[in-house]
N, C-alpha and C positions, 0 to 999 in steps of 0.2 A: 309265737307270739314271739319267742326268743328272736328271729329272723328277722323281727320288725323292730325290736329295737334295737340293737345294732346298728343300721342301717345310719344315722346318723355319725358314725366315727366314722367309717369308711366317707363319707362326702368330706369331714373333716379332713384326712387325710390326703386326699387327691388337693381341694384346695389350698392345702399348703403342702404340695407337690408341686402346682402349679406356677403356687408363687415364688418358691425357692430356683425354681426352671427359668423364670424372666427374669427373678434378680441375677442370675446367674449368666444371661444372656448380656443384658446390658452392661453389666461389670466388666465382661471377656471386651465387649466393644469402644468400652469408653479405656480399656487400657489399651487397644490396636490403636486407638488415633494418638491416645500420648505417647505411645512406642515409636509414631512416624516421626523424623526428626523433619525440626524448621528451618529451611534453604535462609540461607545468609540474605543480607539484605543486597548483597548485590548481585543474588540468583533471582529478586524477585522481578517479575514477569514486569514488562511495563506500563501494562493495563492498570497496574495498579495505583502507578505514581501522574499517573490523571490530573491535571488540574482539577481543584473543585469545583472551578462554574462548569464541570461536565457532566455534576452530577446533580439531577435533579429530582425534588420531592415530588412527589407524583399522589395527591390523593383520592383514596375510591370512593366511588360518587355512592358505595352504596351503608358505610358506613363512616365512622370517625377515625378507623384504621388508616394508619399512614403507612407508604414502603419507601426504600428508598430503588431508584432507577440507576441502575450503572449504565444503560445504553449510550454509546456517545451520539451526542445529537448527530444531524445529519449537516454537512460539508454545505455552506454558502459559495457556492460560484458565481465567481463576479461575473456580470454579464457584461461579452463585450461589446462595446454600441457601437458606431463611427461618430461621432461628433462634430456635426454641424454646424460653422461658423456663419452667421448672415451677418453682411455687413451694415455696419450702423450710418442711419442719415445722416446725410450732411447736412450741418446748419449753417446756414450763411445768411449774412445779409447786406447780398445783393440787393440794388433794384432798379430795374429796367425803364428807360426815362426815354421814349418814343417824340419823335417830331413827323407831323405825315405832311405828304405834298398834296397837291390841287386834287389830284388824281386817287386820293385816300390808300394809298401806301405809302409803305413808310419811306419818307425822305433822311431820318438821322436816327440810329438808334445808340443810345448809347447804356451799357448797365455797369456796374461796377457799386463799392462799397466807399462814401468819400466823405471827408474831414478835412476840417479848414481848423487850420492852426496860427495863432495868429502871436508874435513876439513884438511885444511893444515896452517903451520907458514911460513909466505912468508922471502927473506934474509930482511927486512925491519923489522922483529919479529911482525906481525902482521897475525892475526888470520882471516882467508877468509872461506868462506862456498859457493863450488862454486856446483851450480846442471846440469847435460847434462841430457840429456833425450836419452833415445834410440829407434835410431828411426827404422819406421816400414818395412824400406824398405831398410834393412842389408842383408848380403851374409850370407847366412847360411853353413856350414858346419860341417862335424864331422864324425865318425866311429861310427860302429853298430857289436856288436856280438852275444855271446846268452847271456851273464852272464855280460858285461862292452858295455858302449854306451859312446861318446862327441858327445859334443853340441857346435858350434860357433857361436856366433853373433857378425860378423863383420861390423865394418860403419870404413870412415875415424879415422884412429889412435888408433881407439878402438876395441879391443875386448873380449868378454864376455863369460867366455867358461863357461860350466859345464860340469862333468863327472859323470855318473850313473854308479852302481852297485848294484846287488843281494847278497841277502843273505848266508851266505854256505847255506842252505837250499832253495836256490830258493822260498822259499814263498816271501820274500818281496824284493822291489826292497828300494832306497835311494839314495840319491843324496852326494854322497861321497866328492866331494870340487865346490866349484865355484872360478874361477878367471877372474880377470882382467887387460887384458895386457894392455899397450898405452903408447905409445912415450911422452915422457915429454918437448922432446924440440918442437913438433907442437906449443906452445906457447899457447895453450886450459888452464890452468891455470898457469896466471897471478906471476910473480915473485915469480916463485919456486926453493925451493935451488936442488939443482942439477939434473937440468934440461934440462942437456945433455944425459940422458942415458935414457934404455929403464925400465921401471917397473912391477913389477909382483904383485898385491896384491890376496891375498888367504884368504879360509878359514879356521882355526885353523885343521888339518889333525887328528886326532886323533877318536880313538871307543867312547870316550865318548859324542860326539858331530857330530852325526849321524843327515845329514835334511834329512824332508819329508818322513818317513820311511812309507812304503805304501805296502800293497799286490799286488802281480802282479797280471796286467788285472784291475786295479784300477786307476785313476785318483786323483792327490793330488789338490785338489780343496781347497783354501782360497780365502773368499769374504772380509777381512777386510787386511790393510795391512801387507806385513810381511816386514821384514829389516834385511838385512844382512848385517854385518860387518866383511870389511876385511883390512889385514893390510900385512904390508913386514917390513921386516927389514933394509931395504935400507934405508928408509925415514920414518918423524915422518907423514907422509903422513897416511890419513884415510880414505875409502872409503865407503857408505852404499849404497848399493843395494835395491832400494825398490818395492815392487810387489803389485801392484792393480788386485785386484780381479783374485789371481792365480789361473792357469790350468796347470799341465804338467803332464806327462805321458809320461815315456820309453820302450823301450821291447814289442813294439805294433804288429806291423809284420804281424798279421790275417788281419787287417782289417785298414781306413782312418780317423776315430773317435775317440774320446775317451770314454774309460771305464766307468763303475760306478763312480760314487764321491764319494773319501774317501775325510771327513771333516776334518779341520786340528782343530788343538786343541782349546779348548775356549779360549780366552781375559785372558791373566794374567799369560797362563803356555806359558811353552818354546816348540819355534817351533822347538830345538834340541830334541830328544832320546839320552839316554845313554843309550849303548852296555855291556856296564861294567857286570852286572850281566846275561844278558842270555851267554855271554862268559865265563864267570865263571861258570857258571850250564853245558856249555857245558863240558868245561875241563874236569869237575869232572865226567859226564858222560862218557866221554872218555877214560879217567882212570880206572874206576872201570871196563867199556868194557876190556879194554889189560888187566889187571889185573885177568878177569876173562878166558879172553881165553888162557892166558899164565902162569895160575894154570890150566886149564883143559890142555893143552899140555904134563904141565911136569909129572900131573897125568897118563896121556896116556902112556906116555912115560916108566916109571915108573913099570904101569901096563904089559905092554905088554912082557915087560923084562923080568918081572918075569914068566908071562906064558911061553915064548919061554923056560927059567934058566928049567922051569916042565915040557915040553915035552923032554928038554935032559935027564932028569936023569928018 
């Protein structure tokens, strides 16, 4: 009985002893941590000064507790890819006008973006400039032969006519004349004087102003803008035919495509070509040939006559 009554006192002593030991260990650990020196801010590692954007909050799936993740996010390396440049499609308003020969092949090919610019003085004495585009859906007409050709581009109230010829030797072709025939009474040109008639504007026709002289079999090509001036003696009206990215070739016959390119003169040079010098040289050569043939004929005449006279004796 005596042993059993003293057991609770022993257990109580053991419990309090264990509790004191635990308090002592916790206190010593806290004291040791408090005794450790705190490094100055200058000696803190760089990881503590990371940007706040590198600290991510992660929510635990199993509960409402949250924890701070101090792991650095993965650095995203920019993928180096080869950039490929694709050429943009060239937008053009050029129109191909074609006149066929009787055989069915092309006789004349004309490809350009054409504009007719009118300058005139109205009845009110005001100078006006009016631009009219040559449409793409014109009616093509004309005539083709071995040495001459004509191309008509017709649309309501207008007809742009081209005359083509070959040089006397047949080695080159040129545009002999360009005409613009239009009905002035159509009202396209407002307040035009003498608007009750049909006007024809034309390039000057002379051997000193031949257009687009080109070897036969080649296409006259000009990427810059070409201006052709048209006038008439019946009015002060002036028109300029503006041809952009011009390609033209007559006397084709054997195919339906343009021949090799013959480039236009450099900027600053005239579109017209003077044929005065070739005509003078040709005339001199023709006269020399004629004189040679005539002189030889006279010589032969008297030579043969003398031989016959000596034979008779």
